[in-house]
N, C-alpha and C positions, 0 to 999 in steps of 0.2 A: 504493500500500500504506500502511495506517495505521501510524504509529509510536506505540506505546502507552507511556504513562508510569504511574508509581505501582505497578509490579509488584515483588513480593518472593518469594523462594524460601527456605524453611527446608529445607536438605538434611541429612537425618538418616541415622544409621547403619542404622536399620530402615525408617523411613518418611520420605517427603518431602511437603511441602505447598507450594501456590502460592496467593498472595492478591493482590488488586488494590484500590487505593484508589479509591472512587467519590465524586467531588465532589458529584453530585446527591443521593446518599444521606447524605453526610457521615460515612461510615464505611467500613472495609475489608470485603471479602468474600472468603472462601476459595473457590477455584475447585474445582468438582467435575468431574474429567476422567473421564467415565463409562467410557471404554474401558480405562483402566489403574488406576483407583482400587480400593481394597478394596471388596468386595461388602458393602453395608449390607443388613441383614436379620436374620432369626432367628439366623443363625450369627455375627453380629457384635453382641453385646449392648452394646458400647460405642458403637455408632452412629458409627464412625469412617470412614464411607464417602468422606470427602474426602481421605483419605491415600493416597499412591501408594507402594507398597512399593519400597524402594531397591534393586531387583534388576534385572539386565539380562542378556539372552541374545543374543549376536551371531548374525546370520544367516550360515549357512555357504554358502548358494547364492544370492548376490544376483544380481538380473537386471541388464540393461544400464542401466535407469533408476536402479536403486539404486546402481550403481557410479558413474554420472555424478554423482548427488546427493552422493556422499562427497567429491568434489573440493572443496578449501577455497574456491576462487574461487566455486563455485556455492553451497555451503551458507551462505556469508555473506549471500546475498541471497534464496535460495529453498530450500525443503525438497523435493527431488525424491526419490521413492522412500522406502525404509526400510532402515536398516542394522542394526536390532536390535529386539527386543521388550522392553518394560520393564514394571515394576509387576506388577499382577495377571496380565497375560498371560504374563510371564516365569515367574511361580510356577506357573501352570497348565500351561505347556508342559513344565515339569520335575517335575510332580507324580508321575508313575509312574516315570520313569527320568531320572536327572540327566545332562544333556548336558555334554560336556567344555567347551562354550562358555558355560556358565551361571555368572554371578557373583552370589551372593546378597547381597553387600554390598561396597562398594568404598571407603567413606569412611575407615576406619582406615588402609588402605594409602595412600590419596592424601595423608593427613596426615603420613606418615613415610617411606614408600618408594614413590613414585609409579611407579617402573619395575619394581617387584616383580611377577612373573607371578601372576595369580590364577586363570587358566583358560587353555584353549588353543582356537584355531580352526584345525583342521588341524595343521600344523607350527608355526604362529605363536603366540607367547605373547600372552595378553590381560593387559596390565598394568593397574594401578589407574588410570593416566592414560587409557588407551584405553577402559576400562570407563566411567569418569566422562564422557568425551567422548560416547560413544554414548548413555549414559543421558540426559544433558542435551540432546543433539541431538533425541532422540525426545520428551523432555518438552516442549521448546519447540515441536516440531511438533504435539503434541497440544493445546497452548495455542492455536496458530494454527487448528487444525481446530475447536476448541470455541468460540472467540470471534471468529474472523476477524481477529484482531490478532496481531502479532508483537512481543514485548517488545524494544525497542532500548535501554532504560535499565532497570537491574535492581539491586535491593538484595538482597544475600545475607547472611543471618544466620550468624554463626560463633561457636563457643565461644571464650571469652576466653583459654583456655590452649592454643589450637591453634598449631601451628608456622606460621611465616610461609610456609613452602613450600606449605602448603595453600591459603592465599589466592592465592599466585602461580600455582599450578596452575589453580585455578578461573578466575582472571582470564584466563589465557592461553586456556583452553578456550572461555570465553564470548565473548571477542573474536573468536576464530576462527569462532564460530557467529553472528556478526553483531550481538552486543550491544555497542553502541558505548560505553556508560558503565556500569561496574560499581562499585558501592559496597558496602563491608562494614559490617555493624552488629553490635556485640558483643551476644551473646544476653541478658545481664542488662538491657541497655538496651531491647532488643526486647521482652522479657518485661514490663518495667515499663510500656512504652507499651501493649502489648497488654492488660494488666490494668487499664488506665485511670488510671494514675498520671501526674500532670503532673511534668515535670522542670524546674520553674522555680526550684527551690532544691536545695541539696545533700541527698541521701538516702543512708542506709546500708541496704542490703538484703541478704538472704540468698536466693540462688537455689538451689533443690534440684531437680536434674534426674535423674530415674530413668527410663531408657529400656530398650531391649532388652538392652544389654550392660553398662552401668555405672550406678552411683549416684554423682553428683557434688554436692558442696556448695561453693558459691562465695560468699564474703562480699565485696561490692563497694560502692564509693562512687561515686555518680553525681552529677556537677555539671552545671549547665545548659550551661556552655561545652563540656565534653567530650561531653555528650549530643548537641549539635548536630553534632558530628563523628562520632557513632555509637560513642563509646568509653566504657568504664567503667574505673575504677581498681580492680584486684583487690587486696584487702587480705589474703585468705587463701583457700586452697582445699584440698579433701580429696576423695579418691575411693575407691570400693570396687568390686570386680568383681561387684556384686549388681544384676542387671537381670532383665528378663522372661525372657530365655533361660535364665539360671541357675535361676529359679523353675520353669520348665517341666521342666528336668532333675530337680529335687528331687521334683516331683510324680510324674513317671514312675518314679523309683526307688522311691518309697513304694508306688505301686500294684503294681509288679512284685514287690516284696517281699511284698505282701499275697496275691498269687496264687501265690507260690512260684516265680517265674521270676527267674533270675539274669541280669542284663543282660550279663554278661561271658561267658555260656555259649557263644554262637555266634561269639565273636571279632569280627574286623573285616572279614568277607567282604562282598560286595556286597549279598547278601540281608539280612544283619543291619543294615547301614548304612541300607538303604532302609526296613526295618521300623522302625528307631529314629527315622528322620525322620518317618514317618507317625505314630508314637506321640507324638513331641514336638509335632507339630501338633495332635493330639487333646488332649494335656495343656494346650496353650495355650488351646484352645477351652473346655475345662472350667474352667480357671483364670479366664478372663474371664467365663464364665457365673456364677461364684460371686461376682463383684463385686456382683451384685444378688440372686441366688437363694441359698437355704439349702443346696440339694443339687443334684447333677447326675450323670447316668449316664456312666460311663467304661468302655468295652469294651477290655480288655487281651487281645489275641489274639496270643500269641507266634508267631514264624515257625517254619517247619519243617513236618513232616507234619501232616495234619489231626488235631485233637484233639477231644475231646468239646465240644459247644457250651457255652460259658461264659455265665453270667449277668453282665450289666454290674455293675460295682462302683459302689455309691452313694458318691460322694465329696462330703463336706460342707464348708461354709464354715468351720466350726470346725476341721476337720482341716487345711484349708489354712492357717489362722492358726497352728495348732500346728507345721506344717512350716516356716513362715516364722520362727517363734520358735526352733525347734530348730536351724535352719540359720544363724542369726545375722543374718537380714535386718534385724530391728528393732534389734538391737544395733549393726549397721553404720550405721544411720541416726543413732542417738544418738552413736556414736563420731565420725561425720563432723561433726556439729554441734559436739561438744566440741572437736574438733581446730581448727576454724576460729575458735572463740571463744578457745581457748588461744593460738593464734598471734598474736592481736591484743590479748589482755587484755580483751576485751569481755565483757559479760554479755548474756543474752537480751533484757533490757529496753532495751539500747542499739540493738537492731535495729528499724528503723521498719517494715519490710515483709518478709514471707516469701513469695517467689514460687515456686510449684510447677509444674514442667513435666515432661512425659514420661508415657507411658501407664501405666507400672508404679507411678506414684504413686497409682493407683486401687486397688491391692491392699488387701484388707480389713485394718484395723488401722493402716494407714499414717497416715491423717489423725488418728486418735485419739492416736497417739504424738506427732505434732506439737503437738497441743493440750496435751500434758503439758508442753511446753517453752515454748509461745508462746500468747498470748491469741488467741482466734478472730478478733478484729478485726485482727490483724496478718497473717493467712494469706489469700493469694489462690491458690486452687487449682482454680477451677471450669472452666478451659479449658486442661487440660494439653496437648492436642494442637495447639491453634490460637493460643494467646496469642503465641507467638514470631513466627509468620508474619504474624499480624494487626498486631503491633507493627512488623514490617518494612515492611508495606504502608503503614501510617500514616506512618512515617518517609519512605518513598518519595514519599508524597503531600505532604510538606512541612507536616504538621499537628502540629508539635511544641509548639505554643502552647496545647494543650488544658489546661483546668483540671481539678483533681480533682473527682470527683462520687461520690455514694453509689450503690452498685451494687444493693443490695437494698432492699425496703421494711422499715421498722421500725415496730412496732406496740406500743401500750400495751394491756395486758390488763386489761379491766374485766369485771364480771359483771352479768348481767341480774338486776334486783332480784327478779323473780318466780321465774324458773326456776333462777337461780344458774349458768347456763351461761356460759362465757367468751366475751367479745366482743373482737375484735381491731380496735383503732382505729389506723389508720396515722397516725403522727405525723411521720415523715420518709419521703416517697416516694422510690423509686429515681430516679436522675437528678438529685437535689438537689445543687447546687453549694454549697460551703461555704468559709468560715464563713458562718453565717446569723444573722439576728436571733435574740435569745433567746426571742422569742415566735413562732417559725415556726409552731408549733401551740399553740393556747390554747383551754381549755375549762373550764367549771365542772362539778364532779363532786359527786355525792351518795355518801357512803360506803355500802357495801353492807349492813353489819350482818348478815352471812350467818347468824349463829347466833341472831338475834333479840335480841341483847344490845347495849348501848351500845358503840360502837366507839371505842377510844382510840388505835389505831395505824392508819396507812394504809401501803400498800405500792405501790411503783411497779415493776411487773413488765413487762419489755420483751422482745419476741420479734423474731427475724429472720424475715422472710417472703420466701421465694424463689418467685416466680411465673413460669409459663411465658410466654414471648414468642417472637419469631421466632428467637432464638438458642438453640443447643444448649449446655447447660452441666451440670455435675455439682454436686450439693449433698450435704452430709453432715448427717444429722439429729442429735438430741441424744444418741443412743446410738452415734454413729459409723458408722451404716449409710449406704451410698452410694445416691443416687437420681439419675436423669437427668430433667431437665425441659426443656421447650421442644422446638424442632425445626421442621421445615418444616410449613406448614399441611396438615392431614390426615394427618400422620405418626403412626403408632402407637408406643406404647412409653414415651413420656415421661409424667411426672406433672404435674398442673396446679399444685400448690402444696405447699411444704414449710415448716412452721412450727417454729422452734427457739427454746425459751426461753433467754435469755441470762443472766439474773441471778436465776433461781428459787431457787438455793441461798443467795444473799446479796442479797436485794432491798433497795432503798433504802427506808428507813423514816422515818416522821415521827410525832410525838405530837400527838394532839388533846386539848386541855385547855380547856374541859371536854369529855368524851367526846360523841360524836354519838349521839343517841337514835334507835332504829330507826323510830319513828313520824314523825320529821321528814323531810319530802320536799323541803325547800328545799336547793339546792346549798350545800355547806359549804366546798369547796376550789376554788380557781382554780389550775389546773396549766398551765404553759407549758413547751414544749420547744424547744430549738435545737441547733445543731451548732457547736462551736468550731473554731478553726483546726487543732487536732490531731486532728480527726475524732471527738471525744467527744460523745456525746449529753448535753446539760446540761438540768437541770430546775430550774424555779423554782416554788415552791408557796406560796400565800397562804391563810391561814385567813380565810374571809369573815366568820365570826362575831366573831372577836377582832381582825381586821385585822393579825394578826402574820404576818411572812414566815417560814415554816418552813424553806424551802430557798431558797438564792440561787445560781443557776447551778451547781448541784451536778453533778459528773460522774457519769453512770450506767453506761454501757457505751461501749466504743469500736466504731465502726461501720466497715464495709467499703465 
């Protein structure tokens, strides 16, 4: 049997992901466990098909092989039979009627009260510890089925504020399941690695995690020495009960109010609970569709005797933004940031990087609010689902020595002399390691003289260009709208390219003296670009007519 290394698990309250470091590819890969992952497709606009819902339903009638496979001495070496269904299978089994043995989430209980019953299997309680054991056992079995390998060494990412009992419980469970070496990695460190930041020097970063249940802001200091041990120093933290589940409830309340249905009308009987569960699932689907679309249909069909056929309610993106505003979601974001800054006496400019994780960070308006507080070049938000587990796999693969690199292409905007149409000339290609030479890109340029008049000013307009490649990622355009780019070859739904002007409102200017006449077609300017050690794009401009240096390593924009 193979003993696999380089594995990592990000065990979440709502979703769990698994990744593996690949030496041949020189990068981590998130594993897609087709049997238990979310269904990718039209009903999953976020294309989060590599996430496993953190749900488990224990089997109440195990066969002989299943019972033998549950013996500790056996499950340490082989996965015989099955003791539960997990992920999508568990959700589907409980779609129509919720079984007593169904546990929709166990992580909060495992963190605080591992022996607290969450469900029942006959007369036996299903504790958080038991649910976690069954989930992880079946998750490891699915990994073995999908890859032919069984992880014997594993990195588990963990919130920095988690109780030590959580780590102890997970370690005990995984050792029982035959994982001989378990290491824990603080989530801020994992997110930093997953977003491509090197940890060769001290960094101060703000990690904003908005998942299904909560919104957390953690201000952390990461040093190279502590990073090698998988640890971060927490400077401040703040939390709010604002997550995707709360948003689903707000959306459902608003829609029920629109059709004149009181959610409290039918009390808490079984029918009402089941109906509310179906409607919350529909609210979640509509909410996620509005991450990209302007409107989506929502059919509110109250329980009870058949009523006249209702027309679906057209629910708009603007209305969702209004609900988030009225319910205090955005205020909670700003308040969380204010609190961690106040606890440390820091200012927004003291934070080097803002790392965003959690699917609810894709809610409309969220990124725009962050841009009100931080420069776009500080924010890393394009892999909210996978940055943490990819960082965990990179850590597991022992690749902590990676250097910083530029993630997007950055282009200088020039204009065609005849048509006046913009042309995007890439001056810093993605993947560039920095700092670079000051003349990484160098070119002689003819001023446009677009109005047919002598030109006395020149502008250096720079754009961020996000292009599709093999990775799936999210990008926000200049208006704050979310786009998905990339994906697997042949996959539909992603966009090929998003261009975002970065300094259009405040371009870098220079004066031409004497002005450049429109009939002169000889180059007038020599423009060079480089990237300094602080990730700033710097420009040097020389006037070829007068041989004067107009700009000397002038910072233009900060790059991601």
